[in-house]
Structure formats: C-alpha cells, structure tokens
Wavefront OBJ file of the C-alpha trace (Angstrom):
o trace
v -6.869 -106.720 -22.871
v -10.042 -108.392 -24.200
v -8.955 -111.748 -22.703
v -8.183 -110.009 -19.408
v -11.645 -108.447 -19.317
v -13.247 -111.806 -20.098
v -11.250 -113.462 -17.331
v -12.264 -110.801 -14.837
v -15.902 -111.109 -15.865
v -15.562 -114.791 -15.074
v -13.942 -114.005 -11.715
v -16.698 -111.490 -10.994
v -19.345 -114.073 -11.831
v -17.717 -116.617 -9.517
v -17.564 -114.074 -6.711
v -21.230 -113.211 -7.168
v -22.190 -116.850 -6.937
v -19.917 -117.873 -4.054
v -19.750 -114.866 -1.746
v -23.254 -115.153 -0.257
v -23.281 -118.937 0.317
v -23.353 -119.968 3.966
v -23.507 -123.375 5.553
v -25.187 -123.768 8.907
v -22.895 -126.407 10.376
v -24.964 -127.006 13.510
v -27.940 -128.176 11.464
v -26.161 -129.456 8.358
v -28.486 -127.478 6.089
v -27.085 -125.445 3.181
v -28.646 -122.048 2.773
v -28.145 -120.434 -0.633
v -28.571 -116.697 -0.914
v -28.352 -114.460 -3.950
v -26.496 -111.169 -3.858
v -29.196 -109.143 -5.469
v -28.792 -105.456 -4.788
v -27.594 -103.036 -7.405
v -25.218 -101.575 -4.846
v -23.501 -104.934 -4.403
v -23.014 -105.266 -8.162
v -21.619 -101.759 -8.411
v -19.112 -102.346 -5.605
v -17.996 -105.620 -7.186
v -17.390 -103.776 -10.445
v -15.085 -101.426 -8.526
v -13.302 -104.472 -7.119
v -12.843 -105.825 -10.652
v -11.498 -102.447 -11.830
v -8.924 -102.406 -9.009
v -7.880 -105.947 -9.901
v -7.389 -104.879 -13.546
v -5.292 -101.864 -12.577
v -3.052 -103.874 -10.235
v -2.448 -106.646 -12.757
v -1.680 -104.222 -15.560
v 0.357 -101.585 -13.721
v 1.897 -103.030 -10.540
v 5.699 -103.012 -10.553
v 5.921 -106.829 -10.232
v 3.838 -109.652 -11.648
v 1.139 -110.697 -9.185
v -1.078 -113.765 -9.097
v -4.808 -112.964 -9.317
v -5.485 -115.883 -6.972
v -3.346 -114.317 -4.234
v -4.956 -110.909 -4.740
v -8.454 -112.325 -4.495
v -7.610 -114.410 -1.407
v -6.083 -111.340 0.237
v -9.202 -109.318 -0.562
v -11.452 -111.990 0.949
v -9.290 -112.138 4.094
v -9.461 -108.369 4.468
v -13.225 -108.338 3.909
v -13.925 -111.023 6.529
v -11.473 -109.676 9.128
v -13.171 -106.262 8.994
v -16.555 -107.477 10.292
v -15.745 -109.118 13.661
v -12.825 -110.862 15.393
v -14.293 -114.374 15.131
v -15.156 -114.537 11.439
v -12.316 -115.681 9.179
v -11.395 -116.893 5.727
v -9.455 -120.121 6.228
v -7.012 -121.184 3.545
v -6.875 -124.957 2.924
v -4.132 -125.627 5.512
v -5.897 -123.527 8.137
v -9.204 -125.274 7.447
v -7.548 -128.678 7.912
v -6.011 -127.475 11.195
v -9.451 -126.396 12.433
v -10.799 -129.894 11.781
v -7.811 -131.435 13.586
v -8.343 -129.216 16.636
v -11.825 -130.623 17.238
v -11.112 -134.260 16.328
v -7.518 -135.418 16.449
v -4.262 -134.426 18.089
v -1.491 -132.156 16.892
v 2.008 -131.116 17.821
v 2.650 -127.544 18.878
v 3.211 -125.309 21.911
v -0.343 -125.171 23.305
v -1.915 -121.699 23.318
v -5.261 -120.164 22.359
v -4.767 -116.927 20.411
v -6.828 -114.144 18.876
v -6.244 -110.905 16.974
v -6.462 -107.816 19.200
v -5.663 -104.348 17.848
v -4.069 -106.081 14.841
v -1.631 -107.912 17.109
v -1.651 -111.671 17.711
v -2.556 -112.006 21.395
v -2.752 -114.943 23.795
v -6.207 -115.619 25.262
v -4.797 -118.378 27.459
v -2.112 -121.071 27.463
v -3.517 -124.615 27.494
v -2.806 -126.305 30.790
v -0.016 -128.837 30.933
v 1.434 -127.804 27.550
v 4.939 -126.480 26.688
v 3.665 -122.872 26.487
v 2.016 -123.190 29.896
v 5.151 -124.606 31.486
v 7.340 -121.975 29.817
v 5.343 -119.171 31.447
v 3.333 -117.753 28.528
v 0.470 -115.688 30.015
v -2.965 -114.486 28.993
v -2.607 -111.080 27.358
v 0.898 -111.689 25.997
v 1.363 -110.222 22.523
v 3.248 -112.479 20.115
v 5.438 -110.173 18.031
v 7.788 -112.760 16.493
v 7.794 -116.493 15.781
v 11.123 -118.028 14.850
v 12.578 -114.544 14.536
v 9.962 -113.539 11.953
v 7.685 -110.550 12.594
v 4.039 -111.533 13.093
v 2.584 -108.126 12.203
v 1.826 -109.044 8.568
v 0.640 -112.582 9.459
v -2.904 -113.866 9.584
v -3.845 -115.907 12.666
v -3.631 -119.209 10.812
v -0.137 -118.349 9.543
v 1.134 -117.742 13.077
v -0.489 -120.979 14.264
v 1.161 -122.914 11.439
v 4.596 -121.541 12.337
v 4.198 -122.463 16.002
v 3.137 -125.999 15.172
v 5.679 -128.559 14.075
v 7.252 -131.899 14.783
v 7.313 -133.054 18.393
v 10.663 -132.343 20.073
v 11.604 -129.436 17.801
v 12.155 -125.968 19.322
v 10.529 -122.721 18.258
v 11.526 -119.242 19.406
v 8.538 -117.120 20.439
v 9.050 -113.412 21.178
v 6.336 -111.721 23.201
v 5.544 -108.259 24.475
v 4.162 -108.092 28.021
v 2.723 -104.980 29.663
v 4.775 -105.246 32.829
v 8.043 -105.901 30.977
v 9.918 -102.962 29.383
v 11.701 -105.227 26.901
v 10.402 -108.046 24.676
v 10.717 -111.517 26.207
v 11.997 -114.545 24.301
v 10.867 -118.107 24.985
v 12.438 -121.121 23.329
v 9.639 -123.674 23.525
v 9.997 -127.327 22.577
v 6.937 -128.551 20.688
v 5.013 -131.523 22.019
v 1.803 -133.409 21.321
v -1.010 -131.211 22.595
v -3.395 -133.379 24.603
v -6.984 -133.134 23.454
v -8.337 -134.880 26.520
v -10.829 -132.325 27.754
v -12.042 -133.770 31.070
v -10.209 -134.501 34.320
v -11.741 -135.505 37.637
v -10.670 -136.030 41.243
v -12.213 -136.831 44.585
v -11.250 -133.884 46.793
v -12.393 -135.639 49.966
v -15.004 -138.297 50.724
v -18.317 -137.191 49.239
v -17.001 -134.213 47.269
v -15.942 -134.451 43.631
v -14.151 -132.188 41.177
v -14.602 -132.268 37.390
v -12.575 -129.954 35.174
v -13.538 -129.373 31.527
v -10.719 -127.641 29.632
v -12.522 -127.386 26.272
v -15.437 -128.895 24.363
v -14.287 -131.579 21.910
v -16.095 -134.391 20.109
v -16.457 -136.685 23.144
v -16.504 -134.195 26.009
v -20.068 -134.985 27.143
v -19.359 -138.719 27.258
v -16.162 -138.047 29.201
v -18.076 -135.935 31.743
v -20.619 -138.748 32.172
v -17.795 -141.252 32.707
v -16.127 -138.968 35.269
v -19.389 -138.562 37.191
v -20.013 -142.308 37.139
v -16.588 -142.927 38.636
v -17.059 -140.273 41.346
v -20.545 -141.552 42.166
v -19.341 -145.143 42.462
v -17.124 -144.288 45.447
v -17.970 -145.795 48.817
v -19.118 -142.416 50.148
v -22.155 -141.058 48.251
v -21.432 -137.869 46.327
v -22.685 -134.910 48.384
v -21.451 -132.112 46.135
v -19.592 -131.376 42.912
v -17.232 -128.636 41.744
v -17.521 -128.171 37.960
v -14.470 -126.180 36.838
v -14.817 -124.254 33.551
v -12.095 -121.678 34.238
v -9.928 -120.783 31.239
v -12.118 -122.974 29.033
v -12.139 -121.170 25.651
v -15.146 -123.108 24.321
v -15.440 -125.491 21.404
v -18.305 -127.499 19.938
v -21.833 -126.219 20.547
v -23.451 -129.661 20.605
v -21.076 -130.824 23.341
v -21.834 -127.783 25.508
v -25.564 -128.499 25.143
v -25.060 -132.177 26.041
v -22.982 -131.314 29.105
v -25.644 -128.885 30.358
v -28.314 -131.495 29.619
v -26.571 -133.953 31.961
v -27.603 -131.782 34.914
v -31.005 -130.569 33.657
v -34.258 -132.483 33.079
v -36.361 -129.845 31.343
v -36.451 -126.273 30.083
v -34.246 -124.272 27.757
v -30.509 -124.744 27.651
v -29.695 -121.977 25.190
v -31.395 -120.053 22.399
v -29.673 -118.891 19.242
v -30.980 -115.842 17.393
v -29.692 -114.815 13.975
v -30.795 -112.348 11.316
v -32.261 -115.163 9.241
v -34.882 -117.578 10.543
v -32.858 -120.759 9.776
v -30.067 -119.380 11.998
v -32.334 -119.202 15.047
v -32.997 -122.202 17.262
v -33.939 -123.158 20.822
v -32.238 -126.111 22.530
v -34.070 -127.788 25.409
v -33.091 -130.286 28.094
v -34.338 -133.867 28.268
v -35.194 -136.078 31.211
v -32.152 -138.090 32.293
v -32.124 -141.721 33.333
v -29.172 -141.017 35.633
v -30.014 -138.317 38.156
v -27.289 -136.031 39.545
v -29.256 -134.275 42.253
v -26.353 -133.146 44.454
v -25.468 -129.433 44.718
v -22.962 -127.990 42.234
v -20.577 -125.059 42.429
v -19.478 -124.036 38.932
v -16.221 -122.097 38.544
v -15.681 -119.461 35.836
v -13.173 -116.694 35.197
v -12.182 -114.217 32.491
v -10.847 -117.064 30.337
v -14.192 -118.930 30.298
v -15.700 -118.294 26.875
v -18.340 -119.380 24.380
v -19.411 -123.001 25.000
v -18.373 -122.838 28.656
v -20.540 -119.730 29.077
v -23.499 -121.616 27.599
v -23.149 -124.342 30.246
v -22.668 -121.827 33.069
v -25.608 -119.684 31.932
v -27.946 -122.658 31.576
v -27.201 -124.113 35.010
v -27.265 -120.677 36.639
v -30.644 -119.663 35.186
v -32.192 -122.993 36.232
v -30.831 -122.555 39.786
v -28.957 -125.798 39.305
v -25.632 -124.445 40.531
v -23.897 -121.608 42.299
v -21.533 -119.837 39.896
v -18.333 -118.759 41.656
v -15.330 -116.824 40.382
v -15.073 -113.760 38.155
v -17.134 -112.532 35.184
v -16.518 -114.673 32.109
v -15.065 -113.596 28.760
v -18.334 -112.699 27.029
v -18.173 -114.485 23.677
v -21.838 -115.043 22.949
v -21.732 -115.318 19.172
v -22.262 -118.336 16.910
v -19.830 -119.192 14.116
v -20.460 -121.662 11.332
v -17.917 -123.007 8.848
v -18.675 -123.417 5.151
v -16.225 -125.613 3.221
v -15.392 -123.978 -0.097
v -14.630 -125.702 -3.378
v -10.850 -125.150 -3.282
v -10.439 -126.770 0.161
v -10.570 -123.475 2.028
v -13.290 -122.545 4.508
v -15.374 -119.576 5.548
v -15.963 -119.160 9.283
v -18.757 -116.665 9.751
v -20.669 -115.223 12.702
v -24.365 -115.901 12.081
v -26.132 -115.508 15.442
v -25.957 -114.676 19.151
v -26.396 -116.917 22.205
v -28.959 -116.205 24.916
v -29.281 -117.928 28.295
v -32.590 -119.636 29.268
v -33.824 -116.417 30.902
v -33.019 -114.445 27.744
v -29.799 -112.802 28.902
v -27.305 -112.005 26.134
v -23.833 -113.440 26.702
v -22.133 -111.386 23.985
v -19.686 -108.772 25.354
v -21.272 -109.175 28.829
v -20.324 -112.619 30.031
v -21.689 -114.706 32.886
v -21.711 -112.808 36.171
v -20.944 -115.106 39.112
v -23.359 -115.507 42.023
v -20.367 -115.396 44.352
v -17.519 -113.139 43.196
v -14.163 -114.608 44.240
v -10.843 -113.509 42.763
v -8.098 -116.096 42.444
v -5.197 -115.318 44.731
v -1.916 -116.721 45.966
v -2.041 -119.152 48.852
v 1.652 -119.501 49.657
v 2.910 -115.921 49.611
v 0.010 -113.610 50.366
v -1.567 -111.153 47.980
v -0.179 -109.912 44.684
v -1.252 -107.608 41.904
v -4.312 -108.543 39.928
v -3.444 -109.500 36.348
v -5.634 -107.748 33.782
v -7.499 -110.176 31.522
v -8.655 -109.541 27.995
v -12.353 -110.027 27.350
v -14.596 -110.195 24.304
v -15.528 -106.521 24.709
v -11.822 -105.602 24.356
v -11.515 -107.203 20.911
v -11.501 -104.927 17.903
v -14.766 -105.024 15.903
v -16.535 -107.185 18.511
v -20.260 -107.360 17.865
v -22.660 -105.842 20.372
v -24.866 -107.800 22.762
v -28.071 -106.822 20.956
v -29.181 -106.342 17.010
v -5.159 -112.835 37.912
v -2.385 -112.423 39.400
v 1.322 -112.274 38.415
v 3.403 -115.111 39.839
v 7.140 -115.045 40.438
v 9.266 -117.780 38.857
v 9.672 -119.350 42.286
v 5.922 -119.335 42.841
v 5.372 -120.725 39.357
v 7.490 -123.729 40.239
v 5.706 -124.195 43.561
v 2.289 -123.909 41.945
v 3.050 -125.589 38.614
v -0.578 -126.371 37.974
v -3.399 -125.976 40.462
v -6.052 -127.154 38.047
v -5.707 -130.911 38.199
v -2.777 -131.654 35.855
v -0.456 -134.250 37.310
v 3.070 -133.109 38.073
v 5.692 -135.825 37.449
v 5.790 -138.210 40.420
v 2.295 -137.329 41.659
v -0.664 -139.672 41.909
v -4.357 -138.737 41.817
v -4.594 -138.176 45.571
v -1.620 -135.779 45.441
v -3.364 -133.736 42.737
v -6.539 -133.541 44.822
v -4.581 -132.425 47.885
v -2.815 -129.754 45.844
v -6.123 -128.448 44.488
v -7.554 -128.049 47.980
v -4.340 -126.615 49.436
v -3.356 -124.151 46.708
v -6.451 -123.147 44.713
v -8.295 -120.391 46.568
v -11.420 -120.559 44.407
v -11.648 -124.340 44.852
v -11.310 -123.816 48.609
v -14.227 -121.382 48.630
v -16.317 -123.702 46.446
v -15.649 -126.598 48.811
v -16.617 -124.392 51.763
v -19.969 -123.650 50.085
v -20.661 -127.332 49.410
v -19.847 -128.462 52.940
v -21.895 -125.577 54.401
v -24.738 -126.610 52.102
v -24.801 -130.039 53.733
v -24.761 -128.544 57.231
v -27.654 -126.158 56.581
v -29.641 -128.881 54.804
v -29.463 -131.010 57.938
v -30.494 -128.046 60.095
v -33.551 -127.350 57.903
v -34.767 -130.883 58.463
l 1 2 3 4 5 6 7 8 9 10 11 12 13 14 15 16 17 18 19 20 21 22 23 24 25 26 27 28 29 30 31 32 33 34 35 36 37 38 39 40 41 42 43 44 45 46 47 48 49 50 51 52 53 54 55 56 57 58 59 60 61 62 63 64 65 66 67 68 69 70 71 72 73 74 75 76 77 78 79 80 81 82 83 84 85 86 87 88 89 90 91 92 93 94 95 96 97 98 99 100 101 102 103 104 105 106 107 108 109 110 111 112 113 114 115 116 117 118 119 120 121 122 123 124 125 126 127 128 129 130 131 132 133 134 135 136 137 138 139 140 141 142 143 144 145 146 147 148 149 150 151 152 153 154 155 156 157 158 159 160 161 162 163 164 165 166 167 168 169 170 171 172 173 174 175 176 177 178 179 180 181 182 183 184 185 186 187 188 189 190 191 192 193 194 195 196 197 198 199 200 201 202 203 204 205 206 207 208 209 210 211 212 213 214 215 216 217 218 219 220 221 222 223 224 225 226 227 228 229 230 231 232 233 234 235 236 237 238 239 240 241 242 243 244 245 246 247 248 249 250 251 252 253 254 255 256 257 258 259 260 261 262 263 264 265 266 267 268 269 270 271 272 273 274 275 276 277 278 279 280 281 282 283 284 285 286 287 288 289 290 291 292 293 294 295 296 297 298 299 300 301 302 303 304 305 306 307 308 309 310 311 312 313 314 315 316 317 318 319 320 321 322 323 324 325 326 327 328 329 330 331 332 333 334 335 336 337 338 339 340 341 342 343 344 345 346 347 348 349 350 351 352 353 354 355 356 357 358 359 360 361 362 363 364 365 366 367 368 369 370 371 372 373 374 375 376 377 378 379 380 381 382 383 384 385 386 387 388 389 390 391 392 393 394 395
l 396 397 398 399 400 401 402 403 404 405 406 407 408 409 410 411 412 413 414 415 416 417 418 419 420 421 422 423 424 425 426 427 428 429 430 431 432 433 434 435 436 437 438 439 440 441 442 443 444 445 446 447 448 449 450 451 452
C-alpha cells in the first residue's frame, strides 16, 4: 500500500505540472501556468483517492494509464464540443488532415448530444456519393456500436486502406429505420480550391477547406481567371459547406482581397491569447465585385473570411446564415505523443461582431433549392448553437435518389466524362444560389455603366 501511495503521489505531481500547460500554436509561444489554488489541490486529492479505490477494489485488474487517460478525456469533453484530448494516433491523424492525404470515406463529424453526427460530407468523396447527409447520426461502424466511442476512435474505424469497404449505419430523422451504407474507402483529396469561368468575364472560385497551401491556390486560381481574354468583371467566391481549417490560411485568403484594416481579432481570457490581424497592401489588385456564398455548413475559418470581406464592404454575402463556430482552438503536443486541443479565445469580425453561436448573416438571404423538379422540403441543418456545451458568444433540401444522380455535384466537382466547360455549365444551370450570385454580378455591371 505504501508503494501504491508513493506511485499515486508521483501521478498527482505529474498531473499538477502538466494539466495547466497550454501551447498557443498560432504564435508558437509556450505559456506555462501553475495550478495554484487550494481548491484545485483538494479536488486532485479526491481524484487520487478514487484512483486508489478503483485499483484496489475493482472486480478486474485495470491499468492506471487507461484510467487517467479516460479521466482526461471526460474532463476535456465536458467543457465544450471543440476541445479534446487526442491520443497519439488521433494526434497524428490531425496533423495528416492539414498536411498530407489519407484514405477514408470523406466526412466531417462532431459529437452532438453524445452521438457522433455528420456536419457535412466532403464533396466528391465516397460518403458524398453514397448519400450521407448533414445531420446523419452514425450509430454503428463495421457493425460496432459508436455510443461508447470517442470521436477519434470512430474516425480511425472509418479510415483504412483504399479499396476496402466499411459498413456505416446511420440514423436519419426522416427515416423510421436505421440506414446502412457500405462505403468503399478511397484517397480523400486534400485539394481545397477549384475554379471555373462561368461565362466570359465572370469567374467562380470554390474553397472547400483551409489547408497549408490554400491561399497560394486561391492566388493561382485568380491569376488563371484574370489571364483570360475577357477581363474579369466579377467573381463568385464559394465557401458553402466549408468546415474551416487553418487560421493563417483564412487570414491570407481574406488579405488577398483587402489592402488595409482589420481582418479578424481574437480575444481570450489571457493577454497572450488575444491578437489583432490586419490586411496588407497587395501588389496584385483584385478590384472587381465579389459575391461570397455561405450556408449552414460554412464554419470557423470560412466565417472569418466572410466576416472580414463583409465588414469592409468588399463583397455581397449571399446564402443562408453560417454555422457560427467563432472559437479558437490550439493544440499542445504532450510528452507521450498525445495532444491537447483546447479552446482559448473567440473570433470577432473587423466591426467587432462575435461569430460564436451567431454566424455570418448574409446580405442577401437565398435558400438553395431544386432546379429540375420544383420545390422540396427544407433540410434542417445543425449549427454551432445546437452543439452540447457550446460556448456563448460573449465572456437544404432532401433530394430523391433520382435527383441525386441528376445533380451529382453542383459545386464544381467533375463528373466522369466532363470537362471544365461542362462543370461550369452545370453550375449555372443547376445551382440556384450561383444563379442568383451571377445575376447580382451582371446587374452590378449594368448599373455601374448607368451611373457613369
């Protein structure tokens, strides 16, 4: 018993030293804090007592390491839906998602009401083609219940070697029985930017997420559009269903279209976690009008871009109110290869509007709708404010299988046998929000001529 007490004193000491350490990844500066209150020490003593009792009395032998990891996971998951304790494999996967490529089914998921829930399928991926929808609840993976799983565990089970199948069972509000999808894994493309010329003088750039080279890819897409024979008169910047990504890339993308002023401000409880990002004068000017598209699946980094351009009157925002994830997470690598993802601040637009749980409200509200078969029911979308434990702002439609085949992807992904011009034609013909955006841009040119 004496050795056990000594060991737990050591564990307690390690916890006291490690628990408060945060790493501000966006600045690269380590901030060391000391857990100093008597209350904290007292609560940690209770934790140590519980650990003693479990090890000594539980019916089976348990590993202290597993108990402690489980306690950390429970502690972090109780504070907000975006903070997480990442075990070594999950931490490696997070690094892969922002840098390399991986094989899987292609969905963005979160934990809602303790159920693994789809935020959105990634366009052009196996899950997207199979018909997985935003709001679907994943109740089984490979026949195994997901209820006891952490997010990273479910992700790991859905990933695997290219060409191998995985059975995903989902619960959908409009379906009385669970639905099963056998999805064949594939390499998930991490290319985040696609562009098309919709018609002479009018370009379309879609950003699906913010990865390491997104800003450079946007610049390259603009250069190509601007090099066309007809000068670029207007641009549609599509950030619909963009779940976010790297903060620095969102700032760089916004900076492409701004020459001065704030892009975004970050305010945390501690001074080092607060910062203001400003725009810089650009050598290449992009002075044409912009219509920026958002919807309920536009979150985080995409909301930063939309908010910055909207507040500077640099674009017209069209679509539906965005997701409302206006919080900043940083990741601290821990000594055993695991990682701590922690919410440390909130985002604010240049005019000081909080994004958190509110979202970006479009200047022109336009719901997406069917083009080929008239109107259908509006599909409810999950937003940040619907997530359990979401932090406060201050300290679509259902398509039939036939329609799904007809409108395989109206967001710029090439269907087999199509060329770039076919994709552009399909965007204009089948995407109602793109149609309205194009109407605004062409009208803009007409009224500009009249004013002169």
